[in-house]
Each structure stands twice: as structure tokens, then as C-alpha cells.
N, C-alpha and C positions, 0 to 999 in steps of 0.2 A: 414737090416736097412741102409739106406743111409743118410748120414750126410754131409751138406755143412760146410766147415770150412773158416774162414776168412784167407786170405793170410799169415798173420804173424804166425797164429797157425799151418797151414799146414807146413809151414817152419821149425817151432819148433819142430813138430812130425817128420818131416824127418830127421831133425838134431839130434834128439835123437835116432833115429834107426841107422843111419849112424856113430854115435859116440859108438855104441855098447851098450847104456844104457838099450835098448829094443830090443827084438828080431823081432818085427813087429809094424805097425802102430797101429793096434788093441790093442797090450799089452799096448801102451802109453796111448791111450784112455781110456782102463779099469783102469789103475794106476790112471789116473786124477780123474775117476768117483768114485774110492774107495776113494781118498782124500776127495772128496766133500762130500760123504757119511759120513766119519769120521768127518769132520767138523760140519756137520748138527746134527751128534749124540752129539758131544761135546756142541754145542750150546744148545741142548734140555736139556742136563744135568744141564748146567748152568742156564738156566731158572727155571728148576725144584728147584735147590738149592735157587734161589732169589725169588721165588713164596711167601714163607712164609714172608719174609720181605715187599714184595710188598703189599701183602695182610693186613699185620699189619699197613702200611702206609695208605692204602685205609680205613681201620677202624678208622684212626685218632690217632693210637698209636705211631707215630713217634715223635722224639723229635729234636729240632734243634741242630745242632753242635755248639760247643764253639770252635772256631778256635783258640782263644787265649790259652784256656786251653790245646788244642791239641799242640800247640807249645811249652808250658812250659815242658809238659810231654815229648816231643820228645827232648827237650834240656836237660832235666834231664837224659834221658836215655843215650843220646851221652855222657854227662859228666861222668856217671857211667861207660861207656865202655873205657873212656879215649881218647875220639876223640875231 
């Protein structure tokens, strides 16, 4: 596989190898792709966690937030914690 890199990424890759962080340019690219893969996996997990709530909203089961009540509860909690 041949990949063209923008100059700033090419420089970053070479600097990472020169600094001893990685043993080769390929290792830098593999590490970056693994991070991207982990991020995508984490985002998919988050989407799955949010799906029931979003489905409930789509069914009209949501309720508006009462920001004044949220503030009151937060102030009470802070007062109870001595802040």
C-alpha cells in the first residue's frame, strides 16, 4: 500500500521515529490507525447506550427539563457538601 501524507504529518511521523517513540514509520501509522479504531469503537458503544433514550424521545416519551429545579437541587447538594 502506498499512502501520500501531507507534509506536516510526514514531518510528525519522522520526528516520532527520530525521538525513539517508534521504531519505524509503519509503526507510527499502525499506532495511529489503532487509536482511530478504538475511538470508533468507543463512539459506537456510546451510540448504543444513547439509543434507548433517543428512541424514547422519538416516541414522544421525553419530558422537558426544569432548569430552575435542577439549579435548586444542585445548590442543595453543594450546601450539604459544605461548599
